[in-house]
ChimeraX commands (.cxc) that place a marker at each C-alpha (Angstrom):
marker #1 position -8.01,10.46,-10.79 radius 0.5
marker #1 position -4.37,9.42,-10.67 radius 0.5
marker #1 position -2.34,7.65,-8.01 radius 0.5
marker #1 position 1.42,7.73,-7.64 radius 0.5
marker #1 position 3.14,5.20,-5.41 radius 0.5
marker #1 position 6.74,5.85,-4.47 radius 0.5
marker #1 position 9.41,4.96,-1.96 radius 0.5
marker #1 position 10.37,1.49,-3.09 radius 0.5
marker #1 position 13.93,0.25,-3.20 radius 0.5
marker #1 position 16.38,-2.34,-1.99 radius 0.5
marker #1 position 16.39,-3.13,1.72 radius 0.5
marker #1 position 18.03,-5.81,3.81 radius 0.5
marker #1 position 16.00,-8.42,5.70 radius 0.5
marker #1 position 14.68,-7.06,8.99 radius 0.5
marker #1 position 14.94,-3.55,7.57 radius 0.5
marker #1 position 12.24,-0.92,7.12 radius 0.5
marker #1 position 10.81,1.04,4.25 radius 0.5
marker #1 position 8.05,3.61,3.94 radius 0.5
marker #1 position 5.96,3.82,0.80 radius 0.5
marker #1 position 3.88,6.84,-0.14 radius 0.5
marker #1 position 0.76,7.14,-2.23 radius 0.5
marker #1 position -0.23,10.48,-3.69 radius 0.5
marker #1 position -3.74,10.88,-5.09 radius 0.5
marker #1 position -4.43,13.64,-7.59 radius 0.5
marker #1 position -7.22,14.68,-9.91 radius 0.5
marker #1 position -9.86,14.93,-7.23 radius 0.5
marker #1 position -10.75,17.61,-4.74 radius 0.5
marker #1 position -12.41,15.13,-2.42 radius 0.5
marker #1 position -10.48,13.22,0.23 radius 0.5
marker #1 position -13.47,11.01,1.01 radius 0.5
marker #1 position -12.04,7.74,-0.24 radius 0.5
marker #1 position -10.61,4.65,1.31 radius 0.5
marker #1 position -7.13,3.55,0.23 radius 0.5
marker #1 position -5.90,0.03,-0.22 radius 0.5
marker #1 position -2.44,-1.40,-0.71 radius 0.5
marker #1 position -1.65,-4.44,-2.81 radius 0.5
marker #1 position 1.46,-6.21,-3.93 radius 0.5
marker #1 position 2.44,-8.58,-6.68 radius 0.5
marker #1 position 5.44,-10.83,-6.36 radius 0.5
marker #1 position 7.14,-12.35,-9.43 radius 0.5
marker #1 position 5.07,-15.18,-10.79 radius 0.5
marker #1 position 2.24,-14.61,-8.33 radius 0.5
marker #1 position -1.15,-12.97,-8.38 radius 0.5
marker #1 position -1.74,-9.52,-7.00 radius 0.5
marker #1 position -2.67,-9.72,-3.33 radius 0.5
marker #1 position -4.35,-7.30,-0.99 radius 0.5
marker #1 position -2.25,-6.42,2.04 radius 0.5
marker #1 position -4.31,-3.79,3.79 radius 0.5
marker #1 position -6.36,-0.62,3.72 radius 0.5
marker #1 position -7.45,2.47,5.60 radius 0.5
marker #1 position -11.14,3.27,5.61 radius 0.5
marker #1 position -12.21,6.84,4.95 radius 0.5
marker #1 position -15.31,6.85,7.10 radius 0.5
marker #1 position -13.94,5.73,10.46 radius 0.5
marker #1 position -10.19,5.61,9.90 radius 0.5
marker #1 position -10.01,1.92,10.68 radius 0.5
marker #1 position -7.23,-0.12,9.18 radius 0.5
marker #1 position -7.27,-3.74,8.09 radius 0.5
marker #1 position -4.34,-6.00,7.28 radius 0.5
marker #1 position -3.66,-9.31,5.65 radius 0.5
marker #1 position -2.37,-11.80,8.20 radius 0.5
marker #1 position 1.18,-12.11,6.88 radius 0.5
marker #1 position 1.85,-8.39,7.34 radius 0.5
marker #1 position -0.16,-7.79,10.50 radius 0.5
marker #1 position 2.08,-6.38,13.23 radius 0.5
marker #1 position 4.82,-5.47,10.74 radius 0.5
marker #1 position 3.09,-3.10,8.33 radius 0.5
marker #1 position 1.15,0.06,9.19 radius 0.5
marker #1 position -1.11,2.02,6.86 radius 0.5
marker #1 position -1.90,5.63,7.56 radius 0.5
marker #1 position -3.20,8.75,5.89 radius 0.5
marker #1 position -0.99,11.77,5.72 radius 0.5
marker #1 position -1.62,15.08,7.42 radius 0.5
marker #1 position -1.61,16.59,3.97 radius 0.5
marker #1 position -4.71,15.71,2.00 radius 0.5
marker #1 position -4.56,13.08,-0.70 radius 0.5
marker #1 position -1.63,11.12,0.71 radius 0.5
marker #1 position -1.28,7.76,2.36 radius 0.5
marker #1 position 1.62,5.74,3.65 radius 0.5
marker #1 position 2.61,2.13,4.07 radius 0.5
marker #1 position 5.23,1.72,6.79 radius 0.5
marker #1 position 6.91,-1.67,6.45 radius 0.5
marker #1 position 9.05,-3.01,9.28 radius 0.5
marker #1 position 10.88,-6.30,9.82 radius 0.5
marker #1 position 10.87,-6.95,6.12 radius 0.5
marker #1 position 11.36,-10.46,4.82 radius 0.5
marker #1 position 12.53,-11.79,1.48 radius 0.5
marker #1 position 8.98,-12.91,0.76 radius 0.5
marker #1 position 7.86,-9.27,0.94 radius 0.5
marker #1 position 9.71,-8.64,-2.32 radius 0.5
marker #1 position 7.11,-7.41,-4.80 radius 0.5
marker #1 position 5.74,-4.48,-6.72 radius 0.5
marker #1 position 3.52,-2.52,-4.34 radius 0.5
marker #1 position 0.42,-0.68,-5.52 radius 0.5
marker #1 position -2.00,1.72,-3.91 radius 0.5
marker #1 position -5.60,1.94,-5.04 radius 0.5
marker #1 position -8.93,3.60,-4.20 radius 0.5
marker #1 position -11.80,3.50,-3.20 radius 0.5
marker #1 position -12.49,0.59,-0.91 radius 0.5
marker #1 position -11.36,-1.20,2.21 radius 0.5
marker #1 position -12.29,-4.64,0.98 radius 0.5
marker #1 position -9.69,-7.35,0.39 radius 0.5
marker #1 position -10.08,-7.82,-3.35 radius 0.5
marker #1 position -8.87,-5.90,-6.38 radius 0.5
marker #1 position -12.25,-5.85,-8.08 radius 0.5
marker #1 position -13.57,-3.36,-5.49 radius 0.5
marker #1 position -10.99,-0.71,-6.40 radius 0.5
marker #1 position -11.53,1.79,-9.18 radius 0.5
marker #1 position -8.21,3.58,-9.58 radius 0.5
marker #1 position -4.66,2.27,-9.31 radius 0.5
marker #1 position -1.17,3.65,-9.10 radius 0.5
marker #1 position 1.65,2.37,-11.27 radius 0.5
marker #1 position 3.43,0.47,-8.51 radius 0.5
marker #1 position 6.78,0.76,-6.81 radius 0.5
marker #1 position 9.27,-2.10,-6.52 radius 0.5
marker #1 position 10.41,-3.32,-3.12 radius 0.5
marker #1 position 13.30,-5.78,-3.03 radius 0.5
marker #1 position 14.28,-7.41,0.24 radius 0.5
marker #1 position 17.69,-8.99,-0.03 radius 0.5
marker #1 position 21.02,-9.15,1.70 radius 0.5
marker link #1:1,2 radius 0.2
marker link #1:2,3 radius 0.2
marker link #1:3,4 radius 0.2
marker link #1:4,5 radius 0.2
marker link #1:5,6 radius 0.2
marker link #1:6,7 radius 0.2
marker link #1:7,8 radius 0.2
marker link #1:8,9 radius 0.2
marker link #1:9,10 radius 0.2
marker link #1:10,11 radius 0.2
marker link #1:11,12 radius 0.2
marker link #1:12,13 radius 0.2
marker link #1:13,14 radius 0.2
marker link #1:14,15 radius 0.2
marker link #1:15,16 radius 0.2
marker link #1:16,17 radius 0.2
marker link #1:17,18 radius 0.2
marker link #1:18,19 radius 0.2
marker link #1:19,20 radius 0.2
marker link #1:20,21 radius 0.2
marker link #1:21,22 radius 0.2
marker link #1:22,23 radius 0.2
marker link #1:23,24 radius 0.2
marker link #1:24,25 radius 0.2
marker link #1:25,26 radius 0.2
marker link #1:26,27 radius 0.2
marker link #1:27,28 radius 0.2
marker link #1:28,29 radius 0.2
marker link #1:29,30 radius 0.2
marker link #1:30,31 radius 0.2
marker link #1:31,32 radius 0.2
marker link #1:32,33 radius 0.2
marker link #1:33,34 radius 0.2
marker link #1:34,35 radius 0.2
marker link #1:35,36 radius 0.2
marker link #1:36,37 radius 0.2
marker link #1:37,38 radius 0.2
marker link #1:38,39 radius 0.2
marker link #1:39,40 radius 0.2
marker link #1:40,41 radius 0.2
marker link #1:41,42 radius 0.2
marker link #1:42,43 radius 0.2
marker link #1:43,44 radius 0.2
marker link #1:44,45 radius 0.2
marker link #1:45,46 radius 0.2
marker link #1:46,47 radius 0.2
marker link #1:47,48 radius 0.2
marker link #1:48,49 radius 0.2
marker link #1:49,50 radius 0.2
marker link #1:50,51 radius 0.2
marker link #1:51,52 radius 0.2
marker link #1:52,53 radius 0.2
marker link #1:53,54 radius 0.2
marker link #1:54,55 radius 0.2
marker link #1:55,56 radius 0.2
marker link #1:56,57 radius 0.2
marker link #1:57,58 radius 0.2
marker link #1:58,59 radius 0.2
marker link #1:59,60 radius 0.2
marker link #1:60,61 radius 0.2
marker link #1:61,62 radius 0.2
marker link #1:62,63 radius 0.2
marker link #1:63,64 radius 0.2
marker link #1:64,65 radius 0.2
marker link #1:65,66 radius 0.2
marker link #1:66,67 radius 0.2
marker link #1:67,68 radius 0.2
marker link #1:68,69 radius 0.2
marker link #1:69,70 radius 0.2
marker link #1:70,71 radius 0.2
marker link #1:71,72 radius 0.2
marker link #1:72,73 radius 0.2
marker link #1:73,74 radius 0.2
marker link #1:74,75 radius 0.2
marker link #1:75,76 radius 0.2
marker link #1:76,77 radius 0.2
marker link #1:77,78 radius 0.2
marker link #1:78,79 radius 0.2
marker link #1:79,80 radius 0.2
marker link #1:80,81 radius 0.2
marker link #1:81,82 radius 0.2
marker link #1:82,83 radius 0.2
marker link #1:83,84 radius 0.2
marker link #1:84,85 radius 0.2
marker link #1:85,86 radius 0.2
marker link #1:86,87 radius 0.2
marker link #1:87,88 radius 0.2
marker link #1:88,89 radius 0.2
marker link #1:89,90 radius 0.2
marker link #1:90,91 radius 0.2
marker link #1:91,92 radius 0.2
marker link #1:92,93 radius 0.2
marker link #1:93,94 radius 0.2
marker link #1:94,95 radius 0.2
marker link #1:95,96 radius 0.2
marker link #1:96,97 radius 0.2
marker link #1:97,98 radius 0.2
marker link #1:98,99 radius 0.2
marker link #1:99,100 radius 0.2
marker link #1:100,101 radius 0.2
marker link #1:101,102 radius 0.2
marker link #1:102,103 radius 0.2
marker link #1:103,104 radius 0.2
marker link #1:104,105 radius 0.2
marker link #1:105,106 radius 0.2
marker link #1:106,107 radius 0.2
marker link #1:107,108 radius 0.2
marker link #1:108,109 radius 0.2
marker link #1:109,110 radius 0.2
marker link #1:110,111 radius 0.2
marker link #1:111,112 radius 0.2
marker link #1:112,113 radius 0.2
marker link #1:113,114 radius 0.2
marker link #1:114,115 radius 0.2
marker link #1:115,116 radius 0.2
marker link #1:116,117 radius 0.2
marker link #1:117,118 radius 0.2
marker link #1:118,119 radius 0.2
marker link #1:119,120 radius 0.2
view
């Protein structure tokens, strides 16, 4: 199983960005998808997930109300819509499967990450 995160880039504060996560190497779409980020000099942190079973989403408090996780209409894709971005959102963003729990140890497969830089 492989994951490919994309869509990162440079954005101004209060701007928006949409990240994508493409999952390949499996014919099943029965997996939950989590998003993480790692800022320079900091540990990787969980920011949210979408559960396969019931479609529920969960978010870390600092992104709640600004970020939205969804699954694509096309199988094996997921998105992270980020609005009202702040400088502290600058990080490498990763998608991972197969859990909706807020810790990296519960996830089996990871993408390579995509860099998001929020700066004026």
